[in-house]
All heavy atoms as an XYZ file, in Angstrom:
744
protein
N       0.851     -1.198      0.000
C       0.000      0.000      0.000
C       0.881      1.239      0.000
O       0.885      2.009      0.943
C      -0.823     -0.041      1.279
C      -2.337     -0.037      1.242
S      -3.217      0.085     -0.283
C      -4.237      1.463      0.097
N       1.674      1.401     -1.027
C       2.577      2.540     -1.067
C       1.940      3.791     -1.648
O       0.735      3.982     -1.580
N       2.766      4.591     -2.249
C       2.346      5.857     -2.833
C       1.918      5.603     -4.286
O       2.639      4.939     -5.023
C       3.532      6.860     -2.817
C       4.160      6.955     -1.417
C       3.090      8.224     -3.322
C       3.235      7.318     -0.298
N       0.764      6.144     -4.699
C       0.356      5.971     -6.102
C       1.419      6.545     -7.040
O       1.990      7.592     -6.747
C      -0.942      6.795     -6.202
C      -1.410      6.976     -4.802
C      -0.198      6.928     -3.936
N       1.687      5.859     -8.143
C       2.752      6.334     -9.023
C       2.222      7.124    -10.212
O       2.954      7.421    -11.144
C       3.654      5.191     -9.477
C       2.884      4.039    -10.086
O       1.656      4.188    -10.282
O       3.496      3.001    -10.366
N       0.946      7.486    -10.173
C       0.441      8.381    -11.214
C      -0.422      9.462    -10.575
O      -1.126      9.213     -9.593
C      -0.364      7.601    -12.245
O      -1.549      7.115    -11.667
N      -0.325     10.656    -11.123
C      -1.101     11.774    -10.613
C      -0.484     12.390     -9.370
O       0.609     12.019     -8.938
N      -1.212     13.347     -8.816
C      -0.749     14.055     -7.621
C      -1.411     13.421     -6.406
O      -2.623     13.209     -6.387
C      -1.118     15.551     -7.704
C      -0.455     16.191     -8.927
C      -0.692     16.282     -6.424
C      -0.921     17.597     -9.229
N      -0.607     13.122     -5.412
C      -1.117     12.526     -4.181
C      -0.509     13.262     -2.994
O       0.701     13.459     -2.933
C      -0.763     11.043     -4.115
S      -1.512     10.209     -2.695
N      -1.366     13.705     -2.075
C      -0.909     14.368     -0.863
C      -1.033     13.360      0.275
O      -2.118     12.842      0.538
C      -1.752     15.632     -0.556
C      -1.270     16.296      0.724
C      -1.688     16.607     -1.726
N       0.098     13.064      0.915
C       0.130     12.013      1.926
C       0.474     12.605      3.287
O       1.455     13.326      3.432
C       1.171     10.937      1.564
C       1.179      9.830      2.613
C       0.885     10.354      0.181
N      -0.360     12.281      4.260
C      -0.053     12.645      5.644
C       0.575     11.430      6.305
O      -0.028     10.363      6.364
C      -1.316     13.028      6.418
C      -1.004     13.274      7.888
C      -2.170     13.061      8.848
O      -3.155     12.375      8.482
O      -2.081     13.557      9.975
N       1.809     11.591      6.770
C       2.467     10.566      7.580
C       2.273     10.994      9.032
O       2.677     12.094      9.416
C       3.966     10.493      7.267
C       4.273      9.966      5.889
C       4.337     10.824      4.804
C       4.503      8.618      5.678
C       4.626     10.355      3.530
C       4.796      8.126      4.406
C       4.858      8.999      3.340
N       1.642     10.148      9.820
C       1.425     10.458     11.229
C       1.556      9.159     12.005
O       1.859      8.112     11.432
C       0.049     11.106     11.438
C      -0.010     11.977     12.691
O       0.875     11.923     13.553
N      -1.046     12.773     12.801
N       1.358      9.236     13.299
C       1.422      8.044     14.138
C       0.195      8.017     15.036
O      -0.316      9.075     15.409
C       2.693      8.061     14.978
N      -0.248      6.815     15.373
C      -1.456      6.686     16.186
C      -1.338      7.459     17.500
O      -2.311      8.046     17.962
C      -1.761      5.212     16.439
O      -0.575      4.501     16.717
N      -0.128      7.534     18.060
C       0.040      8.253     19.332
C      -0.084      9.773     19.172
O      -0.177     10.504     20.144
C       1.382      7.904     20.012
C       2.598      8.275     19.190
C       3.066      9.583     19.128
C       3.282      7.301     18.480
C       4.182      9.913     18.378
C       4.407      7.622     17.715
C       4.851      8.933     17.672
N      -0.080     10.252     17.935
C      -0.198     11.686     17.663
C      -1.513     12.003     16.946
O      -1.629     13.005     16.257
C       0.999     12.159     16.823
C       1.101     13.674     16.766
O       0.891     14.364     17.756
N       1.410     14.196     15.603
N      -2.504     11.152     17.130
C      -3.780     11.312     16.421
C      -4.436     12.669     16.706
O      -5.145     13.208     15.859
C      -4.732     10.184     16.797
N      -4.170     13.245     17.860
C      -4.737     14.549     18.208
C      -4.260     15.656     17.291
O      -4.915     16.700     17.166
N      -3.123     15.449     16.628
C      -2.584     16.452     15.709
C      -2.742     16.023     14.257
O      -1.997     16.456     13.387
C      -1.104     16.721     16.018
C      -0.933     17.479     17.323
O      -1.729     18.351     17.656
N       0.095     17.136     18.070
N      -3.696     15.174     14.019
C      -3.943     14.669     12.668
C      -4.351     15.805     11.735
O      -5.014     16.753     12.144
C      -5.049     13.621     12.731
O      -5.303     13.118     11.462
N      -3.940     15.692     10.479
C      -4.274     16.694      9.461
C      -5.566     16.238      8.785
O      -5.542     15.443      7.858
C      -3.123     16.834      8.430
C      -3.442     17.930      7.428
C      -1.808     17.124      9.144
N      -6.685     16.756      9.284
C      -7.976     16.222      8.844
C      -8.483     16.814      7.535
O      -9.480     16.359      7.002
C      -9.031     16.385      9.945
C      -9.119     17.814     10.456
O      -8.455     18.706      9.900
O      -9.877     18.032     11.429
N      -7.776     17.798      6.982
C      -8.248     18.422      5.729
C      -7.593     17.842      4.472
O      -7.881     18.294      3.377
C      -8.063     19.940      5.767
C      -6.760     20.421      6.320
C      -6.548     20.950      7.574
C      -5.482     20.464      5.668
N      -5.224     21.304      7.723
C      -4.547     21.022      6.576
C      -5.038     20.081      4.398
C      -3.201     21.191      6.257
C      -3.698     20.249      4.080
C      -2.804     20.804      5.010
N      -6.753     16.840      4.629
C      -6.096     16.231      3.448
C      -7.130     15.815      2.402
O      -6.957     16.050      1.218
C      -5.235     15.008      3.872
C      -4.040     15.442      4.712
C      -4.799     14.185      2.659
C      -2.914     16.104      3.962
N      -8.218     15.212      2.859
C      -9.230     14.708      1.926
C     -10.077     15.827      1.316
O     -10.863     15.574      0.402
C     -10.121     13.676      2.621
C      -9.312     12.470      3.096
O      -8.441     12.013      2.330
O      -9.540     12.005      4.226
N      -9.943     17.060      1.818
C     -10.698     18.199      1.285
C      -9.953     18.918      0.166
O     -10.504     19.822     -0.462
C     -11.007     19.210      2.403
C     -11.871     18.599      3.499
O     -12.618     17.647      3.214
O     -11.790     19.078      4.650
N      -8.691     18.546     -0.075
C      -7.915     19.196     -1.135
C      -8.487     18.806     -2.493
O      -9.001     17.694     -2.655
C      -6.441     18.776     -1.045
C      -5.716     19.208      0.227
C      -4.374     18.498      0.332
C      -5.516     20.719      0.261
N      -8.385     19.710     -3.465
C      -8.940     19.386     -4.784
C      -7.834     19.082     -5.783
O      -6.691     19.491     -5.602
C      -9.836     20.530     -5.281
O      -9.128     21.742     -5.278
N      -8.193     18.352     -6.819
C      -7.300     17.991     -7.925
C      -6.151     17.079     -7.508
O      -5.081     17.097     -8.119
C      -6.747     19.242     -8.621
C      -7.861     20.129     -9.156
O      -8.804     19.570     -9.748
O      -7.798     21.350     -8.985
N      -6.345     16.303     -6.452
C      -5.313     15.351     -6.021
C      -5.965     14.258     -5.184
O      -7.085     14.407     -4.727
C      -4.226     16.069     -5.212
S      -4.834     16.812     -3.681
N      -5.210     13.185     -5.010
C      -5.656     12.122     -4.110
C      -5.140     12.449     -2.715
O      -4.087     13.065     -2.571
C      -5.083     10.776     -4.543
C      -5.550     10.306     -5.898
C      -4.940      8.936     -6.222
C      -5.058      8.627     -7.692
N      -3.811      8.798     -8.429
N      -5.832     11.989     -1.699
C      -5.372     12.144     -0.322
C      -5.123     10.777      0.273
O      -5.811      9.801     -0.071
N      -4.120     10.686      1.136
C      -3.792      9.393      1.743
C      -3.228      9.640      3.141
O      -2.521     10.616      3.361
C      -2.764      8.692      0.857
C      -2.470      7.250      1.242
C      -1.620      6.606      0.151
C      -1.117      5.248      0.543
N      -2.083      4.187      0.381
N      -3.557      8.755      4.066
C      -3.049      8.843      5.440
C      -2.253      7.578      5.731
O      -2.745      6.474      5.494
C      -4.206      8.974      6.433
C      -5.090     10.160      6.162
N      -4.858     11.395      6.706
C      -6.181     10.298      5.372
C      -5.780     12.244      6.278
N      -6.596     11.593      5.455
N      -1.034      7.746      6.230
C      -0.197      6.595      6.542
C       0.223      6.673      8.003
O       0.755      7.691      8.457
C       1.049      6.552      5.627
C       0.609      6.265      4.183
C       2.048      5.496      6.118
C       1.721      6.279      3.159
N      -0.039      5.608      8.740
C       0.369      5.496     10.141
C       1.757      4.848     10.160
O       1.898      3.675      9.801
C      -0.642      4.645     10.911
C      -0.302      4.517     12.397
O       0.834      4.867     12.804
O      -1.178      4.055     13.160
N       2.765      5.620     10.570
C       4.140      5.106     10.522
C       4.386      3.987     11.534
O       5.330      3.228     11.382
C       5.181      6.230     10.706
C       5.022      6.895     12.066
C       5.091      7.239      9.571
C       6.181      7.799     12.449
N       3.523      3.875     12.543
C       3.650      2.767     13.495
C       3.253      1.465     12.796
O       3.912      0.437     12.940
C       2.780      3.016     14.752
C       2.826      1.816     15.687
C       3.241      4.285     15.481
N       2.190      1.543     11.992
C       1.704      0.364     11.270
C       2.549      0.069     10.030
O       2.619     -1.073      9.588
C       0.246      0.571     10.869
N       3.190      1.117      9.468
C       3.963      0.933      8.235
C       5.368      1.541      8.367
O       5.698      2.520      7.694
C       3.217      1.559      7.052
C       1.825      0.955      6.882
C       1.183      1.272      5.560
O       1.797      0.927      4.523
O       0.101      1.860      5.561
N       6.205      0.951      9.226
C       7.547      1.503      9.469
C       8.444      1.520      8.224
O       9.331      2.360      8.120
C       8.126      0.596     10.554
C       7.309     -0.657     10.509
C       5.958     -0.255     10.010
N       8.186      0.625      7.263
C       8.995      0.619      6.032
C       8.808      1.930      5.259
O       9.767      2.478      4.713
C       8.609     -0.556      5.129
C       8.996     -1.897      5.739
O       9.698     -1.887      6.784
O       8.602     -2.932      5.191
N       7.556      2.416      5.209
C       7.288      3.676      4.510
C       7.905      4.855      5.265
O       8.351      5.815      4.657
C       5.782      3.875      4.321
C       5.133      2.947      3.301
C       3.617      3.110      3.283
C       5.700      3.177      1.911
N       7.946      4.755      6.598
C       8.594      5.811      7.389
C      10.067      5.905      7.002
O      10.591      6.991      6.766
C       8.470      5.532      8.892
C       9.227      6.562      9.722
C       9.286      6.231     11.200
O       8.866      5.161     11.642
N       9.813      7.154     11.976
N      10.724      4.757      6.920
C      12.146      4.730      6.544
C      12.359      5.209      5.120
O      13.214      6.046      4.850
C      12.686      3.298      6.676
C      13.333      3.009      7.981
C      14.083      1.678      7.924
C      14.030      1.044      9.285
N      13.448     -0.275      9.322
N      11.562      4.662      4.214
C      11.717      4.973      2.794
C      11.599      6.475      2.525
O      12.339      7.028      1.722
C      10.645      4.225      1.984
C      10.733      4.461      0.493
C       9.596      3.762     -0.262
O       8.962      2.829      0.287
O       9.352      4.161     -1.406
N      10.685      7.139      3.231
C      10.447      8.565      2.981
C      11.104      9.469      4.029
O      10.839     10.671      4.059
C       8.943      8.826      2.875
C       8.329      8.084      1.735
N       8.576      8.409      0.409
C       7.519      6.994      1.699
C       7.928      7.563     -0.371
N       7.286      6.701      0.383
N      11.963      8.860      4.873
C      12.747      9.613      5.863
C      11.877     10.531      6.724
O      12.134     11.725      6.860
C      13.853     10.415      5.171
C      14.836      9.533      4.409
C      15.862     10.355      3.649
C      16.891      9.505      2.956
N      16.393      8.643      1.901
N      10.832      9.946      7.307
C       9.935     10.705      8.176
C      10.574     10.772      9.568
O      10.778      9.749     10.213
C       8.543     10.027      8.263
C       7.942      9.826      6.874
C       7.611     10.824      9.175
C       7.760     11.079      6.055
N      10.905     11.987     10.006
C      11.563     12.152     11.302
C      10.659     12.829     12.321
O      10.928     12.790     13.523
C      12.888     12.955     11.174
C      13.909     12.149     10.401
C      12.652     14.300     10.514
N       9.598     13.456     11.862
C       8.661     14.125     12.756
C       7.253     13.927     12.197
O       7.067     13.849     10.984
C       9.023     15.631     12.915
C       8.953     16.348     11.585
C       8.164     16.313     13.952
N       6.283     13.782     13.097
C       4.890     13.617     12.654
C       4.054     14.756     13.209
O       4.336     15.236     14.304
C       4.310     12.248     13.094
C       4.936     11.119     12.308
C       4.415     12.009     14.582
N       3.041     15.185     12.489
C       2.751     14.764     11.126
C       3.689     15.413     10.107
O       4.169     16.521     10.315
C       1.314     15.242     10.908
C       1.164     16.429     11.804
C       2.040     16.148     12.995
N       3.951     14.689      9.035
C       4.650     15.223      7.878
C       3.721     15.029      6.684
O       3.161     13.950      6.521
C       5.984     14.489      7.627
O       6.881     14.780      8.708
C       6.624     14.915      6.318
N       3.538     16.085      5.897
C       2.703     16.005      4.698
C       3.634     16.123      3.499
O       4.439     17.048      3.418
C       1.643     17.126      4.676
C       0.930     17.171      3.328
C       0.631     16.921      5.805
N       3.553     15.146      2.610
C       4.383     15.158      1.403
C       3.468     15.139      0.184
O       2.512     14.366      0.131
C       5.341     13.947      1.353
C       6.265     13.941      2.580
C       6.165     13.967      0.063
C       7.233     12.781      2.627
N       3.798     16.004     -0.764
C       3.075     15.997     -2.039
C       3.918     15.214     -3.037
O       5.096     15.513     -3.228
C       2.848     17.428     -2.565
C       2.070     18.255     -1.539
C       2.104     17.380     -3.905
C       1.929     19.717     -1.925
N       3.308     14.196     -3.622
C       3.958     13.379     -4.635
C       3.313     13.666     -5.981
O       2.095     13.831     -6.062
C       3.795     11.888     -4.327
C       4.519     11.439     -3.088
C       3.879     11.461     -1.857
C       5.829     10.984     -3.151
C       4.543     11.041     -0.702
C       6.492     10.564     -2.011
C       5.849     10.600     -0.786
N       4.128     13.729     -7.031
C       3.621     13.841     -8.393
C       4.196     12.672     -9.174
O       5.410     12.543     -9.302
C       4.028     15.186     -9.013
C       3.365     15.429    -10.347
O       2.391     14.765    -10.698
N       3.873     16.373    -11.107
N       3.323     11.797     -9.657
C       3.739     10.573    -10.351
C       4.741      9.770     -9.525
O       5.731      9.251    -10.045
C       4.308     10.904    -11.735
C       3.253     11.525    -12.654
O       2.053     11.262    -12.431
O       3.624     12.260    -13.583
N       4.499      9.687     -8.221
C       5.332      8.881     -7.335
C       6.592      9.555     -6.831
O       7.303      8.992     -6.003
N       6.899     10.767     -7.315
C       8.111     11.481     -6.895
C       7.750     12.562     -5.890
O       6.783     13.304     -6.085
C       8.790     12.152     -8.104
C       9.305     11.189     -9.151
C      10.461     10.351     -8.651
O      11.365     10.910     -8.012
O      10.450      9.126     -8.894
N       8.543     12.685     -4.822
C       8.299     13.743     -3.847
C       8.565     15.106     -4.480
O       9.602     15.326     -5.099
C       9.208     13.568     -2.627
C       8.994     14.659     -1.597
C       9.802     14.483     -0.313
O      10.120     13.334      0.056
O      10.106     15.509      0.305
N       7.602     16.014     -4.336
C       7.721     17.356     -4.899
C       7.867     18.396     -3.790
O       8.636     19.337     -3.897
C       6.474     17.707     -5.752
C       6.616     19.098     -6.358
C       6.259     16.676     -6.833
N       7.102     18.221     -2.724
C       7.161     19.187     -1.633
C       6.850     18.481     -0.324
O       6.120     17.499     -0.291
C       6.159     20.322     -1.877
C       6.352     21.465     -0.926
C       6.120     22.830     -1.564
O       5.843     22.905     -2.772
O       6.228     23.814     -0.832
N       7.437     19.023      0.768
C       7.291     18.410      2.086
C       6.993     19.497      3.107
O       7.622     20.545      3.115
C       8.599     17.690      2.434
C       8.647     17.073      3.824
C       9.994     16.431      4.084
N      10.190     15.248      3.259
C      10.453     14.032      3.740
N      10.569     13.839      5.029
N      10.618     13.026      2.915
N       6.016     19.217      3.964
C       5.660     20.113      5.063
C       5.806     19.304      6.348
O       5.173     18.261      6.485
C       4.212     20.598      4.931
C       3.934     21.332      3.643
C       3.502     20.643      2.514
C       4.100     22.707      3.554
C       3.226     21.309      1.318
C       3.837     23.382      2.366
C       3.403     22.682      1.253
N       6.639     19.785      7.277
C       6.879     19.030      8.505
C       6.313     19.755      9.719
O       6.203     20.978      9.737
C       8.385     18.803      8.695
C       8.967     17.916      7.636
C      10.409     17.515      7.889
O      10.847     16.528      7.361
N      11.153     18.274      8.663
N       6.009     18.978     10.736
C       5.468     19.518     11.980
C       6.537     20.293     12.744
O       7.738     20.101     12.533
C       4.940     18.378     12.846
N       6.056     21.141     13.639
C       6.972     21.865     14.527
C       7.328     20.987     15.736
O       6.925     19.826     15.815
C       6.344     23.200     14.961
C       5.040     22.997     15.731
O       4.772     21.938     16.289
N       4.219     24.034     15.754
N       8.047     21.565     16.666
C       8.503     20.801     17.838
C       7.341     20.301     18.705
O       7.482     19.346     19.454
C       9.505     21.647     18.654
C      10.234     20.783     19.663
C       8.818     22.807     19.348
C      11.689     21.074     19.756
N       6.173     20.926     18.553
C       4.985     20.513     19.308
C       4.208     19.406     18.576
O       3.101     19.065     18.974
C       4.050     21.715     19.536
C       4.706     22.870     20.271
S       5.303     22.432     21.911
C       3.750     22.181     22.754
N       4.816     18.866     17.502
C       4.191     17.820     16.699
C       2.887     18.291     16.070
O       1.915     17.540     15.985
C       3.992     16.532     17.520
C       5.310     15.919     17.954
S       5.144     14.522     19.061
C       4.705     13.239     17.895
N       2.870     19.559     15.659
C       1.716     20.118     14.975
C       2.169     20.665     13.626
O       3.209     21.317     13.537
C       1.110     21.268     15.792
C       0.548     20.806     17.123
C       0.229     21.976     18.045
O       0.867     23.020     17.989
N      -0.746     21.779     18.903
N       1.380     20.413     12.610
C       1.695     20.915     11.276
C       1.337     22.389     11.210
O       0.217     22.771     11.527
C       0.915     20.124     10.222
C       1.317     20.404      8.778
C       2.714     19.827      8.506
C       0.311     19.812      7.822
N       2.301     23.226     10.813
C       2.032     24.657     10.713
C       1.499     25.040      9.335
O       0.843     26.068      9.194
C       3.291     25.465     11.038
C       3.666     25.354     12.516
C       4.926     26.125     12.873
O       5.721     26.444     11.962
O       5.117     26.388     14.063
N       1.796     24.242      8.328
C       1.296     24.527      6.983
C      -0.228     24.476      6.997
O      -0.824     23.615      7.636
C       1.848     23.523      5.988
N      -0.838     25.402      6.271
C      -2.296     25.438      6.218
C      -2.804     24.678      4.998
O      -2.039     24.368      4.083
C      -2.795     26.898      6.108
O      -2.344     27.432      4.862
C      -2.283     27.745      7.265
N      -4.098     24.426      5.006
C      -4.724     23.766      3.865
C      -4.489     24.597      2.605
O      -4.201     24.049      1.535
C      -6.222     23.598      4.125
C      -6.964     22.927      2.989
C      -8.436     22.683      3.302
O      -8.862     22.804      4.454
N      -9.197     22.347      2.296
N      -4.579     25.910      2.724
C      -4.377     26.794      1.565
C      -2.962     26.676      1.014
O      -2.762     26.660     -0.205
C      -4.663     28.255      1.928
C      -6.161     28.519      2.092
O      -6.973     27.705      1.607
O      -6.507     29.545      2.697
N      -1.966     26.600      1.899
C      -0.573     26.491      1.440
C      -0.341     25.188      0.684
O       0.334     25.164     -0.348
C       0.390     26.586      2.632
C       0.467     27.975      3.230
C       1.260     28.009      4.535
O       1.149     27.069      5.350
O       1.988     28.991      4.726
N      -0.897     24.108      1.199
C      -0.730     22.807      0.545
C      -1.496     22.797     -0.779
O      -0.978     22.320     -1.796
C      -1.176     21.661      1.480
C      -1.109     20.317      0.767
C      -0.303     21.635      2.736
N      -2.706     23.369     -0.775
C      -3.484     23.429     -2.024
C      -2.744     24.264     -3.070
O      -2.726     23.910     -4.249
C      -4.878     24.032     -1.762
C      -5.768     24.056     -2.999
C      -6.139     22.667     -3.486
O      -6.787     21.903     -2.773
N      -5.750     22.323     -4.701
N      -2.115     25.351     -2.636
C      -1.340     26.201     -3.546
C      -0.213     25.401     -4.209
O       0.041     25.520     -5.406
C      -0.726     27.369     -2.770
C      -1.062     28.726     -3.318
C      -0.604     29.831     -2.381
O       0.620     30.090     -2.324
O      -1.463     30.424     -1.706
N       0.464     24.588     -3.410
C       1.555     23.761     -3.934
C       1.021     22.764     -4.958
O       1.632     22.536     -6.001
C       2.269     23.041     -2.787
N      -0.150     22.169     -4.674
C      -0.776     21.237     -5.622
C      -1.114     21.976     -6.915
O      -0.829     21.495     -8.014
C      -2.054     20.605     -5.007
C      -2.877     19.871     -6.068
C      -1.690     19.662     -3.869
N      -1.696     23.170     -6.779
C      -2.078     23.957     -7.960
C      -0.854     24.308     -8.807
O      -0.920     24.303    -10.038
C      -2.812     25.241     -7.541
C      -4.167     24.936     -6.890
O      -4.677     23.801     -7.041
O      -4.705     25.840     -6.217
N       0.267     24.622     -8.140
C       1.512     24.955     -8.879
C       1.991     23.763     -9.697
O       2.475     23.930    -10.812
C       2.595     25.415     -7.904
C       2.400     26.853     -7.439
C       3.408     27.268     -6.366
O       4.506     26.659     -6.290
O       3.090     28.192     -5.608
N       1.889     22.566     -9.134
C       2.303     21.362     -9.854
C       1.443     21.197    -11.109
O       1.946     20.922    -12.202
C       2.171     20.106     -8.955
C       3.138     20.198     -7.780
C       2.401     18.835     -9.765
C       2.843     19.224     -6.663
N       0.125     21.409    -10.946
C      -0.783     21.278    -12.082
C      -0.440     22.311    -13.147
O      -0.358     21.999    -14.327
C      -2.253     21.438    -11.612
C      -2.630     20.252    -10.718
C      -3.198     21.531    -12.811
C      -3.908     20.426     -9.951
N      -0.215     23.552    -12.743
C       0.076     24.621    -13.693
C       1.412     24.397    -14.396
O       1.557     24.705    -15.574
C       0.096     25.995    -12.998
C      -1.281     26.429    -12.471
S      -2.605     26.337    -13.690
C      -2.137     27.694    -14.773
N       2.383     23.842    -13.682
C       3.704     23.629    -14.288
C       3.678     22.548    -15.354
O       4.602     22.425    -16.151
C       4.730     23.292    -13.215
O       4.479     22.005    -12.687
N       2.607     21.766    -15.390
C       2.489     20.705    -16.398
C       2.098     21.265    -17.767
O       2.197     20.576    -18.764
C       1.475     19.676    -15.945
N       1.665     22.508    -17.789
C       1.205     23.104    -19.064
C       2.287     23.878    -19.771
O       3.151     24.436    -19.232
C      -0.016     24.019    -18.811
C      -1.223     23.234    -18.418
C      -1.665     23.254    -17.106
C      -1.920     22.465    -19.345
C      -2.782     22.535    -16.720
C      -3.044     21.750    -18.968
C      -3.477     21.769    -17.659
């Protein structure tokens, strides 16, 4: 159950122990797929994508990492839904 290798996918890497800081708007983003990965349940994906802090949101385009947003020291994501959506929109626009 890895990262889709086609299209734009925004993935939240988090851990069950940090569920209180979950990024619940991932599925509200437009023009991309949303995915949630629990690094406790899938430690191989944590290693593969070098997740050092949770939550971490990574935008993938055709399976390649394009942009990464990491949590602060309080394990909270500072990036807003608008900032992540903007990054997705830039990827779409750069394809033209």
